[in-house]
PDB file of the backbone (N, CA, C, O) and the ligand in Angstrom, with CONECT records:
HET     ZN  A 101       1
ATOM      1  N   UNK A   1    -211.744 149.839 -45.631  1.00  0.00           N
ATOM      2  CA  UNK A   1    -212.419 150.092 -44.342  1.00  0.00           C
ATOM      3  C   UNK A   1    -212.907 151.543 -44.261  1.00  0.00           C
ATOM      4  O   UNK A   1    -214.014 151.821 -43.800  1.00  0.00           O
ATOM      5  N   UNK A   2    -212.046 152.460 -44.724  1.00  0.00           N
ATOM      6  CA  UNK A   2    -212.407 153.874 -44.677  1.00  0.00           C
ATOM      7  C   UNK A   2    -213.636 154.148 -45.563  1.00  0.00           C
ATOM      8  O   UNK A   2    -214.501 154.961 -45.238  1.00  0.00           O
ATOM      9  N   UNK A   3    -213.670 153.435 -46.687  1.00  0.00           N
ATOM     10  CA  UNK A   3    -214.788 153.579 -47.630  1.00  0.00           C
ATOM     11  C   UNK A   3    -216.102 153.219 -46.960  1.00  0.00           C
ATOM     12  O   UNK A   3    -217.123 153.868 -47.187  1.00  0.00           O
ATOM     13  N   UNK A   4    -216.074 152.188 -46.138  1.00  0.00           N
ATOM     14  CA  UNK A   4    -217.265 151.720 -45.422  1.00  0.00           C
ATOM     15  C   UNK A   4    -217.781 152.803 -44.472  1.00  0.00           C
ATOM     16  O   UNK A   4    -218.988 153.003 -44.332  1.00  0.00           O
ATOM     17  N   UNK A   5    -216.845 153.497 -43.825  1.00  0.00           N
ATOM     18  CA  UNK A   5    -217.210 154.579 -42.895  1.00  0.00           C
ATOM     19  C   UNK A   5    -217.880 155.712 -43.676  1.00  0.00           C
ATOM     20  O   UNK A   5    -218.872 156.291 -43.234  1.00  0.00           O
ATOM     21  N   UNK A   6    -217.315 156.010 -44.841  1.00  0.00           N
ATOM     22  CA  UNK A   6    -217.881 157.062 -45.688  1.00  0.00           C
ATOM     23  C   UNK A   6    -219.310 156.714 -46.129  1.00  0.00           C
ATOM     24  O   UNK A   6    -220.214 157.549 -46.132  1.00  0.00           O
ATOM     25  N   UNK A   7    -219.463 155.436 -46.501  1.00  0.00           N
ATOM     26  CA  UNK A   7    -220.792 154.972 -46.929  1.00  0.00           C
ATOM     27  C   UNK A   7    -221.787 155.072 -45.771  1.00  0.00           C
ATOM     28  O   UNK A   7    -222.924 155.512 -45.942  1.00  0.00           O
ATOM     29  N   UNK A   8    -221.330 154.655 -44.596  1.00  0.00           N
ATOM     30  CA  UNK A   8    -222.171 154.701 -43.401  1.00  0.00           C
ATOM     31  C   UNK A   8    -222.533 156.143 -43.050  1.00  0.00           C
ATOM     32  O   UNK A   8    -223.675 156.451 -42.707  1.00  0.00           O
ATOM     33  N   UNK A   9    -221.532 157.014 -43.144  1.00  0.00           N
ATOM     34  CA  UNK A   9    -221.718 158.428 -42.837  1.00  0.00           C
ATOM     35  C   UNK A   9    -222.701 159.045 -43.842  1.00  0.00           C
ATOM     36  O   UNK A   9    -223.598 159.807 -43.481  1.00  0.00           O
ATOM     37  N   UNK A  10    -222.498 158.689 -45.104  1.00  0.00           N
ATOM     38  CA  UNK A  10    -223.382 159.170 -46.171  1.00  0.00           C
ATOM     39  C   UNK A  10    -224.805 158.711 -45.954  1.00  0.00           C
ATOM     40  O   UNK A  10    -225.754 159.464 -46.168  1.00  0.00           O
ATOM     41  N   UNK A  11    -224.947 157.457 -45.524  1.00  0.00           N
ATOM     42  CA  UNK A  11    -226.266 156.893 -45.254  1.00  0.00           C
ATOM     43  C   UNK A  11    -226.943 157.625 -44.100  1.00  0.00           C
ATOM     44  O   UNK A  11    -228.138 157.917 -44.149  1.00  0.00           O
ATOM     45  N   UNK A  12    -226.156 157.917 -43.056  1.00  0.00           N
ATOM     46  CA  UNK A  12    -226.706 158.625 -41.891  1.00  0.00           C
ATOM     47  C   UNK A  12    -227.155 160.036 -42.268  1.00  0.00           C
ATOM     48  O   UNK A  12    -228.211 160.497 -41.837  1.00  0.00           O
ATOM     49  N   UNK A  13    -226.346 160.712 -43.072  1.00  0.00           N
ATOM     50  CA  UNK A  13    -226.704 162.058 -43.542  1.00  0.00           C
ATOM     51  C   UNK A  13    -227.980 161.978 -44.386  1.00  0.00           C
ATOM     52  O   UNK A  13    -228.872 162.820 -44.282  1.00  0.00           O
ATOM     53  N   UNK A  14    -228.034 160.935 -45.227  1.00  0.00           N
ATOM     54  CA  UNK A  14    -229.208 160.716 -46.071  1.00  0.00           C
ATOM     55  C   UNK A  14    -230.459 160.512 -45.221  1.00  0.00           C
ATOM     56  O   UNK A  14    -231.518 161.071 -45.505  1.00  0.00           O
ATOM     57  N   UNK A  15    -230.314 159.689 -44.159  1.00  0.00           N
ATOM     58  CA  UNK A  15    -231.439 159.432 -43.246  1.00  0.00           C
ATOM     59  C   UNK A  15    -231.859 160.707 -42.519  1.00  0.00           C
ATOM     60  O   UNK A  15    -233.046 160.954 -42.305  1.00  0.00           O
ATOM     61  N   UNK A  16    -230.858 161.517 -42.142  1.00  0.00           N
ATOM     62  CA  UNK A  16    -231.113 162.771 -41.436  1.00  0.00           C
ATOM     63  C   UNK A  16    -231.887 163.724 -42.347  1.00  0.00           C
ATOM     64  O   UNK A  16    -232.835 164.384 -41.920  1.00  0.00           O
ATOM     65  N   UNK A  17    -231.462 163.782 -43.610  1.00  0.00           N
ATOM     66  CA  UNK A  17    -232.144 164.644 -44.579  1.00  0.00           C
ATOM     67  C   UNK A  17    -233.573 164.186 -44.804  1.00  0.00           C
ATOM     68  O   UNK A  17    -234.503 164.989 -44.889  1.00  0.00           O
ATOM     69  N   UNK A  18    -233.720 162.868 -44.899  1.00  0.00           N
ATOM     70  CA  UNK A  18    -235.065 162.289 -45.082  1.00  0.00           C
ATOM     71  C   UNK A  18    -235.960 162.627 -43.896  1.00  0.00           C
ATOM     72  O   UNK A  18    -237.142 162.933 -44.055  1.00  0.00           O
ATOM     73  N   UNK A  19    -235.364 162.564 -42.690  1.00  0.00           N
ATOM     74  CA  UNK A  19    -236.110 162.840 -41.459  1.00  0.00           C
ATOM     75  C   UNK A  19    -236.548 164.304 -41.431  1.00  0.00           C
ATOM     76  O   UNK A  19    -237.707 164.607 -41.151  1.00  0.00           O
ATOM     77  N   UNK A  20    -235.611 165.206 -41.725  1.00  0.00           N
ATOM     78  CA  UNK A  20    -235.921 166.636 -41.741  1.00  0.00           C
ATOM     79  C   UNK A  20    -236.952 166.916 -42.847  1.00  0.00           C
ATOM     80  O   UNK A  20    -237.896 167.684 -42.666  1.00  0.00           O
ATOM     81  N   UNK A  21    -236.733 166.267 -43.989  1.00  0.00           N
ATOM     82  CA  UNK A  21    -237.648 166.425 -45.126  1.00  0.00           C
ATOM     83  C   UNK A  21    -239.056 165.997 -44.779  1.00  0.00           C
ATOM     84  O   UNK A  21    -240.022 166.692 -45.092  1.00  0.00           O
ATOM     85  N   UNK A  22    -239.172 164.832 -44.122  1.00  0.00           N
ATOM     86  CA  UNK A  22    -240.496 164.327 -43.757  1.00  0.00           C
ATOM     87  C   UNK A  22    -241.169 165.239 -42.745  1.00  0.00           C
ATOM     88  O   UNK A  22    -242.394 165.355 -42.714  1.00  0.00           O
ATOM     89  N   UNK A  23    -240.355 165.885 -41.919  1.00  0.00           N
ATOM     90  CA  UNK A  23    -240.886 166.811 -40.922  1.00  0.00           C
ATOM     91  C   UNK A  23    -241.535 168.001 -41.624  1.00  0.00           C
ATOM     92  O   UNK A  23    -242.618 168.448 -41.247  1.00  0.00           O
ATOM     93  N   UNK A  24    -240.853 168.503 -42.650  1.00  0.00           N
ATOM     94  CA  UNK A  24    -241.395 169.646 -43.381  1.00  0.00           C
ATOM     95  C   UNK A  24    -242.618 169.256 -44.206  1.00  0.00           C
ATOM     96  O   UNK A  24    -243.567 170.028 -44.341  1.00  0.00           O
ATOM     97  N   UNK A  25    -242.577 168.043 -44.755  1.00  0.00           N
ATOM     98  CA  UNK A  25    -243.725 167.538 -45.516  1.00  0.00           C
ATOM     99  C   UNK A  25    -244.931 167.435 -44.587  1.00  0.00           C
ATOM    100  O   UNK A  25    -246.053 167.780 -44.957  1.00  0.00           O
ATOM    101  N   UNK A  26    -244.671 166.949 -43.367  1.00  0.00           N
ATOM    102  CA  UNK A  26    -245.734 166.806 -42.372  1.00  0.00           C
ATOM    103  C   UNK A  26    -246.335 168.166 -42.031  1.00  0.00           C
ATOM    104  O   UNK A  26    -247.551 168.318 -41.919  1.00  0.00           O
ATOM    105  N   UNK A  27    -245.456 169.146 -41.868  1.00  0.00           N
ATOM    106  CA  UNK A  27    -245.923 170.502 -41.566  1.00  0.00           C
ATOM    107  C   UNK A  27    -246.758 171.055 -42.719  1.00  0.00           C
ATOM    108  O   UNK A  27    -247.809 171.662 -42.510  1.00  0.00           O
ATOM    109  N   UNK A  28    -246.265 170.831 -43.947  1.00  0.00           N
ATOM    110  CA  UNK A  28    -246.983 171.296 -45.134  1.00  0.00           C
ATOM    111  C   UNK A  28    -248.344 170.619 -45.233  1.00  0.00           C
ATOM    112  O   UNK A  28    -249.337 171.237 -45.617  1.00  0.00           O
ATOM    113  N   UNK A  29    -248.369 169.315 -44.872  1.00  0.00           N
ATOM    114  CA  UNK A  29    -249.614 168.557 -44.941  1.00  0.00           C
ATOM    115  C   UNK A  29    -250.640 169.132 -43.961  1.00  0.00           C
ATOM    116  O   UNK A  29    -251.838 169.163 -44.241  1.00  0.00           O
ATOM    117  N   UNK A  30    -250.146 169.580 -42.820  1.00  0.00           N
ATOM    118  CA  UNK A  30    -251.027 170.211 -41.836  1.00  0.00           C
ATOM    119  C   UNK A  30    -251.652 171.473 -42.398  1.00  0.00           C
ATOM    120  O   UNK A  30    -252.830 171.752 -42.176  1.00  0.00           O
ATOM    121  N   UNK A  31    -250.853 172.230 -43.125  1.00  0.00           N
ATOM    122  CA  UNK A  31    -251.343 173.463 -43.731  1.00  0.00           C
ATOM    123  C   UNK A  31    -252.391 173.124 -44.795  1.00  0.00           C
ATOM    124  O   UNK A  31    -253.424 173.786 -44.904  1.00  0.00           O
ATOM    125  N   UNK A  32    -252.097 172.065 -45.588  1.00  0.00           N
ATOM    126  CA  UNK A  32    -253.046 171.656 -46.631  1.00  0.00           C
ATOM    127  C   UNK A  32    -254.335 171.142 -46.007  1.00  0.00           C
ATOM    128  O   UNK A  32    -255.423 171.350 -46.544  1.00  0.00           O
ATOM    129  N   UNK A  33    -254.203 170.464 -44.859  1.00  0.00           N
ATOM    130  CA  UNK A  33    -255.389 169.960 -44.177  1.00  0.00           C
ATOM    131  C   UNK A  33    -256.288 171.114 -43.735  1.00  0.00           C
ATOM    132  O   UNK A  33    -257.514 171.017 -43.781  1.00  0.00           O
ATOM    133  N   UNK A  34    -255.653 172.211 -43.307  1.00  0.00           N
ATOM    134  CA  UNK A  34    -256.406 173.408 -42.941  1.00  0.00           C
ATOM    135  C   UNK A  34    -257.153 173.954 -44.157  1.00  0.00           C
ATOM    136  O   UNK A  34    -258.293 174.408 -44.061  1.00  0.00           O
ATOM    137  N   UNK A  35    -256.478 173.896 -45.297  1.00  0.00           N
ATOM    138  CA  UNK A  35    -257.111 174.348 -46.539  1.00  0.00           C
ATOM    139  C   UNK A  35    -258.283 173.446 -46.911  1.00  0.00           C
ATOM    140  O   UNK A  35    -259.312 173.913 -47.401  1.00  0.00           O
ATOM    141  N   UNK A  36    -258.111 172.136 -46.670  1.00  0.00           N
ATOM    142  CA  UNK A  36    -259.173 171.173 -46.968  1.00  0.00           C
ATOM    143  C   UNK A  36    -260.427 171.467 -46.141  1.00  0.00           C
ATOM    144  O   UNK A  36    -261.550 171.262 -46.604  1.00  0.00           O
ATOM    145  N   UNK A  37    -260.223 171.943 -44.927  1.00  0.00           N
ATOM    146  CA  UNK A  37    -261.359 172.296 -44.087  1.00  0.00           C
ATOM    147  C   UNK A  37    -262.145 173.442 -44.707  1.00  0.00           C
ATOM    148  O   UNK A  37    -263.371 173.495 -44.606  1.00  0.00           O
ATOM    149  N   UNK A  38    -261.431 174.352 -45.345  1.00  0.00           N
ATOM    150  CA  UNK A  38    -262.070 175.478 -46.004  1.00  0.00           C
ATOM    151  C   UNK A  38    -262.816 174.989 -47.248  1.00  0.00           C
ATOM    152  O   UNK A  38    -263.867 175.523 -47.601  1.00  0.00           O
ATOM    153  N   UNK A  39    -262.255 173.960 -47.911  1.00  0.00           N
ATOM    154  CA  UNK A  39    -262.883 173.381 -49.100  1.00  0.00           C
ATOM    155  C   UNK A  39    -264.259 172.813 -48.745  1.00  0.00           C
ATOM    156  O   UNK A  39    -265.207 172.896 -49.526  1.00  0.00           O
ATOM    157  N   UNK A  40    -264.341 172.230 -47.536  1.00  0.00           N
ATOM    158  CA  UNK A  40    -265.595 171.634 -47.093  1.00  0.00           C
ATOM    159  C   UNK A  40    -266.722 172.669 -46.964  1.00  0.00           C
ATOM    160  O   UNK A  40    -267.900 172.318 -47.024  1.00  0.00           O
ATOM    161  N   UNK A  41    -266.363 173.920 -46.791  1.00  0.00           N
ATOM    162  CA  UNK A  41    -267.375 174.965 -46.681  1.00  0.00           C
ATOM    163  C   UNK A  41    -267.983 175.209 -48.066  1.00  0.00           C
ATOM    164  O   UNK A  41    -267.293 175.607 -49.004  1.00  0.00           O
ATOM    165  N   UNK A  42    -269.283 174.962 -48.164  1.00  0.00           N
ATOM    166  CA  UNK A  42    -269.948 175.077 -49.459  1.00  0.00           C
ATOM    167  C   UNK A  42    -270.728 176.389 -49.557  1.00  0.00           C
ATOM    168  O   UNK A  42    -271.342 176.845 -48.592  1.00  0.00           O
ATOM    169  N   UNK A  43    -270.685 176.967 -50.731  1.00  0.00           N
ATOM    170  CA  UNK A  43    -271.440 178.192 -50.981  1.00  0.00           C
ATOM    171  C   UNK A  43    -272.353 177.953 -52.190  1.00  0.00           C
ATOM    172  O   UNK A  43    -272.037 177.158 -53.075  1.00  0.00           O
ATOM    173  N   UNK A  44    -273.484 178.653 -52.208  1.00  0.00           N
ATOM    174  CA  UNK A  44    -274.418 178.450 -53.315  1.00  0.00           C
ATOM    175  C   UNK A  44    -274.259 179.530 -54.374  1.00  0.00           C
ATOM    176  O   UNK A  44    -274.195 180.724 -54.082  1.00  0.00           O
ATOM    177  N   UNK A  45    -274.199 179.071 -55.593  1.00  0.00           N
ATOM    178  CA  UNK A  45    -274.169 179.959 -56.742  1.00  0.00           C
ATOM    179  C   UNK A  45    -275.563 180.593 -56.851  1.00  0.00           C
ATOM    180  O   UNK A  45    -276.532 179.872 -57.089  1.00  0.00           O
ATOM    181  N   UNK A  46    -275.697 181.910 -56.684  1.00  0.00           N
ATOM    182  CA  UNK A  46    -277.031 182.515 -56.710  1.00  0.00           C
ATOM    183  C   UNK A  46    -277.668 182.510 -58.106  1.00  0.00           C
ATOM    184  O   UNK A  46    -278.864 182.769 -58.248  1.00  0.00           O
ATOM    185  N   UNK A  47    -276.878 182.221 -59.115  1.00  0.00           N
ATOM    186  CA  UNK A  47    -277.414 182.202 -60.480  1.00  0.00           C
ATOM    187  C   UNK A  47    -277.963 180.828 -60.864  1.00  0.00           C
ATOM    188  O   UNK A  47    -279.134 180.713 -61.225  1.00  0.00           O
ATOM    189  N   UNK A  48    -277.133 179.786 -60.791  1.00  0.00           N
ATOM    190  CA  UNK A  48    -277.594 178.451 -61.195  1.00  0.00           C
ATOM    191  C   UNK A  48    -277.958 177.550 -60.021  1.00  0.00           C
ATOM    192  O   UNK A  48    -278.321 176.390 -60.213  1.00  0.00           O
ATOM    193  N   UNK A  49    -277.858 178.098 -58.780  1.00  0.00           N
ATOM    194  CA  UNK A  49    -278.239 177.404 -57.544  1.00  0.00           C
ATOM    195  C   UNK A  49    -277.402 176.161 -57.251  1.00  0.00           C
ATOM    196  O   UNK A  49    -277.836 175.294 -56.491  1.00  0.00           O
ATOM    197  N   UNK A  50    -276.227 176.061 -57.833  1.00  0.00           N
ATOM    198  CA  UNK A  50    -275.341 174.928 -57.572  1.00  0.00           C
ATOM    199  C   UNK A  50    -274.470 175.234 -56.362  1.00  0.00           C
ATOM    200  O   UNK A  50    -274.062 176.375 -56.147  1.00  0.00           O
ATOM    201  N   UNK A  51    -274.191 174.201 -55.579  1.00  0.00           N
ATOM    202  CA  UNK A  51    -273.280 174.368 -54.443  1.00  0.00           C
ATOM    203  C   UNK A  51    -271.853 174.102 -54.889  1.00  0.00           C
ATOM    204  O   UNK A  51    -271.573 173.103 -55.551  1.00  0.00           O
ATOM    205  N   UNK A  52    -270.951 175.006 -54.520  1.00  0.00           N
ATOM    206  CA  UNK A  52    -269.539 174.853 -54.860  1.00  0.00           C
ATOM    207  C   UNK A  52    -268.677 175.076 -53.623  1.00  0.00           C
ATOM    208  O   UNK A  52    -269.049 175.852 -52.743  1.00  0.00           O
ATOM    209  N   UNK A  53    -267.506 174.390 -53.545  1.00  0.00           N
ATOM    210  CA  UNK A  53    -266.609 174.656 -52.409  1.00  0.00           C
ATOM    211  C   UNK A  53    -266.093 176.089 -52.464  1.00  0.00           C
ATOM    212  O   UNK A  53    -265.732 176.588 -53.530  1.00  0.00           O
ATOM    213  N   UNK A  54    -266.061 176.742 -51.315  1.00  0.00           N
ATOM    214  CA  UNK A  54    -265.700 178.156 -51.227  1.00  0.00           C
ATOM    215  C   UNK A  54    -264.383 178.480 -51.918  1.00  0.00           C
ATOM    216  O   UNK A  54    -264.280 179.488 -52.617  1.00  0.00           O
ATOM    217  N   UNK A  55    -263.365 177.624 -51.724  1.00  0.00           N
ATOM    218  CA  UNK A  55    -262.042 177.908 -52.300  1.00  0.00           C
ATOM    219  C   UNK A  55    -262.039 177.805 -53.828  1.00  0.00           C
ATOM    220  O   UNK A  55    -261.240 178.466 -54.492  1.00  0.00           O
ATOM    221  N   UNK A  56    -262.927 176.982 -54.384  1.00  0.00           N
ATOM    222  CA  UNK A  56    -262.969 176.819 -55.827  1.00  0.00           C
ATOM    223  C   UNK A  56    -263.976 177.751 -56.480  1.00  0.00           C
ATOM    224  O   UNK A  56    -264.122 177.764 -57.703  1.00  0.00           O
ATOM    225  N   UNK A  57    -264.668 178.527 -55.664  1.00  0.00           N
ATOM    226  CA  UNK A  57    -265.724 179.393 -56.183  1.00  0.00           C
ATOM    227  C   UNK A  57    -265.173 180.632 -56.881  1.00  0.00           C
ATOM    228  O   UNK A  57    -264.084 181.108 -56.561  1.00  0.00           O
ATOM    229  N   UNK A  58    -265.928 181.135 -57.822  1.00  0.00           N
ATOM    230  CA  UNK A  58    -265.568 182.348 -58.536  1.00  0.00           C
ATOM    231  C   UNK A  58    -266.200 183.509 -57.772  1.00  0.00           C
ATOM    232  O   UNK A  58    -267.423 183.618 -57.684  1.00  0.00           O
ATOM    233  N   UNK A  59    -265.349 184.369 -57.225  1.00  0.00           N
ATOM    234  CA  UNK A  59    -265.810 185.440 -56.345  1.00  0.00           C
ATOM    235  C   UNK A  59    -266.017 186.730 -57.126  1.00  0.00           C
ATOM    236  O   UNK A  59    -265.179 187.126 -57.937  1.00  0.00           O
ATOM    237  N   UNK A  60    -267.144 187.374 -56.867  1.00  0.00           N
ATOM    238  CA  UNK A  60    -267.372 188.674 -57.496  1.00  0.00           C
ATOM    239  C   UNK A  60    -268.209 189.567 -56.578  1.00  0.00           C
ATOM    240  O   UNK A  60    -269.154 189.111 -55.934  1.00  0.00           O
ATOM    241  N   UNK A  61    -267.842 190.832 -56.534  1.00  0.00           N
ATOM    242  CA  UNK A  61    -268.577 191.792 -55.722  1.00  0.00           C
ATOM    243  C   UNK A  61    -269.490 192.598 -56.646  1.00  0.00           C
ATOM    244  O   UNK A  61    -269.030 193.272 -57.567  1.00  0.00           O
ATOM    245  N   UNK A  62    -270.803 192.512 -56.375  1.00  0.00           N
ATOM    246  CA  UNK A  62    -271.789 193.253 -57.165  1.00  0.00           C
ATOM    247  C   UNK A  62    -272.552 194.175 -56.224  1.00  0.00           C
ATOM    248  O   UNK A  62    -273.107 193.727 -55.220  1.00  0.00           O
ATOM    249  N   UNK A  63    -272.578 195.441 -56.544  1.00  0.00           N
ATOM    250  CA  UNK A  63    -273.228 196.473 -55.712  1.00  0.00           C
ATOM    251  C   UNK A  63    -272.788 196.405 -54.248  1.00  0.00           C
ATOM    252  O   UNK A  63    -273.609 196.554 -53.344  1.00  0.00           O
ATOM    253  N   UNK A  64    -271.506 196.184 -54.020  1.00  0.00           N
ATOM    254  CA  UNK A  64    -270.944 196.153 -52.675  1.00  0.00           C
ATOM    255  C   UNK A  64    -271.153 194.848 -51.927  1.00  0.00           C
ATOM    256  O   UNK A  64    -270.696 194.709 -50.792  1.00  0.00           O
ATOM    257  N   UNK A  65    -271.849 193.870 -52.553  1.00  0.00           N
ATOM    258  CA  UNK A  65    -272.104 192.591 -51.910  1.00  0.00           C
ATOM    259  C   UNK A  65    -271.285 191.513 -52.615  1.00  0.00           C
ATOM    260  O   UNK A  65    -271.235 191.475 -53.844  1.00  0.00           O
ATOM    261  N   UNK A  66    -270.638 190.631 -51.833  1.00  0.00           N
ATOM    262  CA  UNK A  66    -269.796 189.592 -52.422  1.00  0.00           C
ATOM    263  C   UNK A  66    -270.606 188.324 -52.672  1.00  0.00           C
ATOM    264  O   UNK A  66    -271.279 187.817 -51.775  1.00  0.00           O
ATOM    265  N   UNK A  67    -270.533 187.824 -53.892  1.00  0.00           N
ATOM    266  CA  UNK A  67    -271.235 186.601 -54.291  1.00  0.00           C
ATOM    267  C   UNK A  67    -270.216 185.574 -54.752  1.00  0.00           C
ATOM    268  O   UNK A  67    -269.123 185.915 -55.204  1.00  0.00           O
ATOM    269  N   UNK A  68    -270.597 184.308 -54.629  1.00  0.00           N
ATOM    270  CA  UNK A  68    -269.734 183.220 -55.081  1.00  0.00           C
ATOM    271  C   UNK A  68    -270.445 182.444 -56.187  1.00  0.00           C
ATOM    272  O   UNK A  68    -271.616 182.082 -56.065  1.00  0.00           O
ATOM    273  N   UNK A  69    -269.715 182.202 -57.257  1.00  0.00           N
ATOM    274  CA  UNK A  69    -270.286 181.512 -58.424  1.00  0.00           C
ATOM    275  C   UNK A  69    -269.469 180.285 -58.791  1.00  0.00           C
ATOM    276  O   UNK A  69    -268.313 180.145 -58.392  1.00  0.00           O
ATOM    277  N   UNK A  70    -270.103 179.386 -59.571  1.00  0.00           N
ATOM    278  CA  UNK A  70    -269.396 178.184 -59.989  1.00  0.00           C
ATOM    279  C   UNK A  70    -268.472 178.485 -61.159  1.00  0.00           C
ATOM    280  O   UNK A  70    -267.487 177.779 -61.374  1.00  0.00           O
ATOM    281  N   UNK A  71    -268.785 179.530 -61.913  1.00  0.00           N
ATOM    282  CA  UNK A  71    -267.961 179.884 -63.067  1.00  0.00           C
ATOM    283  C   UNK A  71    -268.070 181.382 -63.366  1.00  0.00           C
ATOM    284  O   UNK A  71    -268.931 182.082 -62.833  1.00  0.00           O
ATOM    285  N   UNK A  72    -267.185 181.840 -64.221  1.00  0.00           N
ATOM    286  CA  UNK A  72    -267.178 183.245 -64.638  1.00  0.00           C
ATOM    287  C   UNK A  72    -268.470 183.574 -65.391  1.00  0.00           C
ATOM    288  O   UNK A  72    -269.004 184.677 -65.282  1.00  0.00           O
ATOM    289  N   UNK A  73    -268.962 182.587 -66.160  1.00  0.00           N
ATOM    290  CA  UNK A  73    -270.197 182.768 -66.944  1.00  0.00           C
ATOM    291  C   UNK A  73    -271.375 183.090 -66.030  1.00  0.00           C
ATOM    292  O   UNK A  73    -272.151 184.006 -66.300  1.00  0.00           O
ATOM    293  N   UNK A  74    -271.498 182.329 -64.949  1.00  0.00           N
ATOM    294  CA  UNK A  74    -272.582 182.546 -63.992  1.00  0.00           C
ATOM    295  C   UNK A  74    -272.451 183.930 -63.354  1.00  0.00           C
ATOM    296  O   UNK A  74    -273.448 184.626 -63.163  1.00  0.00           O
ATOM    297  N   UNK A  75    -271.224 184.321 -63.028  1.00  0.00           N
ATOM    298  CA  UNK A  75    -270.976 185.629 -62.426  1.00  0.00           C
ATOM    299  C   UNK A  75    -271.392 186.736 -63.394  1.00  0.00           C
ATOM    300  O   UNK A  75    -272.022 187.716 -62.996  1.00  0.00           O
ATOM    301  N   UNK A  76    -271.039 186.570 -64.658  1.00  0.00           N
ATOM    302  CA  UNK A  76    -271.399 187.550 -65.695  1.00  0.00           C
ATOM    303  C   UNK A  76    -272.913 187.639 -65.870  1.00  0.00           C
ATOM    304  O   UNK A  76    -273.477 188.732 -65.913  1.00  0.00           O
ATOM    305  N   UNK A  77    -273.559 186.490 -65.969  1.00  0.00           N
ATOM    306  CA  UNK A  77    -275.011 186.447 -66.152  1.00  0.00           C
ATOM    307  C   UNK A  77    -275.741 187.040 -64.937  1.00  0.00           C
ATOM    308  O   UNK A  77    -276.724 187.768 -65.078  1.00  0.00           O
ATOM    309  N   UNK A  78    -275.239 186.713 -63.755  1.00  0.00           N
ATOM    310  CA  UNK A  78    -275.883 187.188 -62.539  1.00  0.00           C
ATOM    311  C   UNK A  78    -275.739 188.707 -62.414  1.00  0.00           C
ATOM    312  O   UNK A  78    -276.695 189.397 -62.061  1.00  0.00           O
ATOM    313  N   UNK A  79    -274.551 189.219 -62.702  1.00  0.00           N
ATOM    314  CA  UNK A  79    -274.330 190.673 -62.621  1.00  0.00           C
ATOM    315  C   UNK A  79    -275.175 191.391 -63.668  1.00  0.00           C
ATOM    316  O   UNK A  79    -275.577 192.536 -63.461  1.00  0.00           O
ATOM    317  N   UNK A  80    -275.446 190.729 -64.787  1.00  0.00           N
ATOM    318  CA  UNK A  80    -276.300 191.289 -65.844  1.00  0.00           C
ATOM    319  C   UNK A  80    -277.740 191.433 -65.338  1.00  0.00           C
ATOM    320  O   UNK A  80    -278.378 192.466 -65.541  1.00  0.00           O
ATOM    321  N   UNK A  81    -278.247 190.368 -64.668  1.00  0.00           N
ATOM    322  CA  UNK A  81    -279.623 190.409 -64.137  1.00  0.00           C
ATOM    323  C   UNK A  81    -279.725 191.432 -63.021  1.00  0.00           C
ATOM    324  O   UNK A  81    -280.764 192.071 -62.849  1.00  0.00           O
ATOM    325  N   UNK A  82    -278.648 191.587 -62.263  1.00  0.00           N
ATOM    326  CA  UNK A  82    -278.628 192.565 -61.164  1.00  0.00           C
ATOM    327  C   UNK A  82    -278.679 193.978 -61.723  1.00  0.00           C
ATOM    328  O   UNK A  82    -279.326 194.862 -61.162  1.00  0.00           O
ATOM    329  N   UNK A  83    -277.992 194.173 -62.828  1.00  0.00           N
ATOM    330  CA  UNK A  83    -277.920 195.494 -63.451  1.00  0.00           C
ATOM    331  C   UNK A  83    -279.266 195.880 -64.082  1.00  0.00           C
ATOM    332  O   UNK A  83    -279.680 197.039 -64.051  1.00  0.00           O
ATOM    333  N   UNK A  84    -279.938 194.859 -64.661  1.00  0.00           N
ATOM    334  CA  UNK A  84    -281.220 195.116 -65.340  1.00  0.00           C
ATOM    335  C   UNK A  84    -282.325 195.494 -64.345  1.00  0.00           C
ATOM    336  O   UNK A  84    -283.136 196.382 -64.607  1.00  0.00           O
ATOM    337  N   UNK A  85    -282.340 194.798 -63.195  1.00  0.00           N
ATOM    338  CA  UNK A  85    -283.413 195.009 -62.242  1.00  0.00           C
ATOM    339  C   UNK A  85    -283.188 196.263 -61.397  1.00  0.00           C
ATOM    340  O   UNK A  85    -284.009 196.584 -60.538  1.00  0.00           O
TER     341      UNK A  85
HETATM  342 ZN    ZN A 101    -273.248 178.555 -61.724  1.00  0.00          ZN2+
END
């Protein structure tokens, strides 16, 4: 009989942990959802004219101005053309 109480108690603690855990997961998901909103913001690569999500963009400051690129290669090529002109 005592064993049954222990099992029940263990189950309740397990459920409580799951509940608290799901609460934190929910909170984390809210934070990720906020990040997803930022992902939706698209920026144009000034070198290859491709649109990329802001968070995934390669950021580089050239002559005091910040540009967003799809890759490091585009950033390098663009800064090269900026330097030449
Ligand atoms: Zn590019």
